[in-house]
C-alpha positions as CSV (number, residue, x, y, z in Angstrom):
1,M,-9.5,-11.4,-2.8
2,A,-11.5,-8.4,-4.1
3,S,-10.0,-5.1,-5.1
4,N,-13.0,-2.8,-5.2
5,Q,-15.2,-3.6,-2.2
6,L,-14.8,-0.4,-0.2
7,D,-17.2,2.5,-0.1
8,G,-16.1,6.0,-1.1
9,S,-15.4,7.2,2.4
10,W,-12.9,4.4,3.0
11,N,-11.2,5.1,-0.3
12,R,-11.0,8.8,0.4
13,K,-9.6,8.2,3.9
14,L,-7.0,5.8,2.6
15,K,-6.0,8.0,-0.3
16,S,-5.5,11.0,2.1
17,G,-3.6,9.1,4.7
18,Q,-6.3,9.6,7.4
19,I,-6.4,6.0,8.4
20,A,-3.5,4.7,10.4
21,P,-2.6,1.0,9.9
22,D,-3.5,-1.3,12.7
23,Y,-0.6,-3.6,11.8
24,T,2.6,-3.3,9.7
25,L,4.6,-5.9,7.9
26,D,8.0,-4.8,6.6
27,L,9.3,-7.2,4.0
28,H,12.6,-5.4,3.3
29,D,15.8,-7.5,3.5
30,H,13.8,-10.8,3.1
31,N,14.3,-13.3,0.3
32,L,11.1,-14.6,-1.4
33,D,10.7,-17.6,0.8
34,R,11.1,-15.6,4.1
35,A,8.9,-12.8,2.7
36,Y,6.1,-15.3,1.9
37,D,6.3,-16.8,5.4
38,R,6.3,-13.4,7.0
39,I,3.3,-12.1,5.1
40,M,1.3,-15.3,5.8
41,G,2.2,-15.4,9.5
42,G,1.8,-11.7,9.8
43,L,-1.7,-11.8,8.4
44,D,-2.6,-14.7,10.8
45,Q,-1.5,-12.5,13.6
46,A,-3.3,-9.3,12.3
47,R,-6.5,-11.3,11.9
48,M,-6.3,-12.7,15.4
49,M,-5.8,-9.1,16.7
50,G,-8.8,-7.9,14.9
51,A,-6.8,-5.5,12.6
52,R,-8.7,-3.9,9.8
53,V,-5.9,-2.2,7.9
54,V,-2.5,-3.9,7.4
55,L,0.4,-1.9,5.9
56,V,2.7,-4.1,3.9
57,V,6.1,-2.5,3.1
58,A,7.4,-4.4,0.1
59,G,9.4,-1.8,-2.0
60,R,8.5,-0.2,-5.3
61,E,7.2,-2.1,-8.2
62,R,9.9,-2.9,-10.8
63,P,9.9,-5.2,-13.8
64,V,11.0,-8.6,-12.6
65,D,11.4,-11.9,-14.5
66,P,8.7,-14.3,-13.2
67,A,11.3,-17.0,-12.6
68,D,13.5,-14.7,-10.4
69,R,14.0,-16.2,-6.9
70,G,14.6,-12.9,-5.2
71,S,17.9,-11.8,-6.4
72,K,16.6,-8.7,-8.0
73,R,15.0,-5.6,-6.4
74,G,11.2,-5.7,-6.7
75,A,10.9,-9.5,-6.7
76,I,8.8,-9.5,-3.6
77,R,6.5,-6.8,-4.8
78,A,6.1,-8.5,-8.1
79,K,4.8,-11.7,-6.4
80,L,2.9,-10.2,-3.5
81,L,-0.5,-9.9,-5.1
82,D,-0.4,-13.4,-6.6
83,W,0.6,-14.8,-3.1
84,L,-2.4,-13.0,-1.5
85,A,-4.8,-14.1,-4.2
86,V,-4.1,-17.8,-3.7
87,S,-3.5,-17.7,0.0
88,R,-5.7,-18.9,2.9
89,H,-6.2,-15.1,3.6
90,A,-7.7,-14.3,0.2
91,D,-11.3,-14.3,1.4
92,S,-10.4,-12.1,4.3
93,I,-9.0,-9.3,2.2
94,A,-11.7,-6.7,1.2
95,A,-9.3,-4.5,-0.8
96,V,-5.7,-3.7,-1.6
97,R,-4.7,-0.1,-2.1
98,R,-1.4,1.8,-2.6
99,A,-0.3,3.4,0.7
100,H,-0.3,7.1,1.4
101,I,3.2,8.7,1.1
102,R,3.5,9.0,4.9
103,H,3.1,5.2,5.1
104,G,5.5,4.4,2.3
105,G,3.7,5.5,-0.9
106,E,4.5,3.5,-3.9
107,G,6.7,1.1,-1.8
108,A,3.8,0.0,0.4
109,L,0.3,-1.3,0.2
110,Y,-2.7,-1.3,2.5
111,L,-4.6,-4.5,2.9
112,V,-8.1,-3.8,4.2
113,L,-9.4,-6.9,6.0
114,R,-13.0,-7.9,6.3
115,R,-14.6,-7.9,9.7
116,S,-14.6,-11.3,11.3
């Protein structure tokens, strides 16, 4: 999973909210296990659909004890990037960026997927 493999025009469009997500995954009200299953299954579906930009709504970042099993706010967001980095989808993710305010701002991320 790379974090800086987009050209400047992609970055500008994402930062300004000009790119609409092709697929959205909302992880609110999920525990860690269900959130993990949802993100992995959702990325399978997004890739089969040919999506390029996936919006993941996971809540704002908060300090969370690494051993937390999802009882505190921010636990999903704290684990999300690690999950993605070691997942079967890691090589399919070209970049991860914070979402524009209209798509959730600090509580959401864009995952830009590589073309198949």
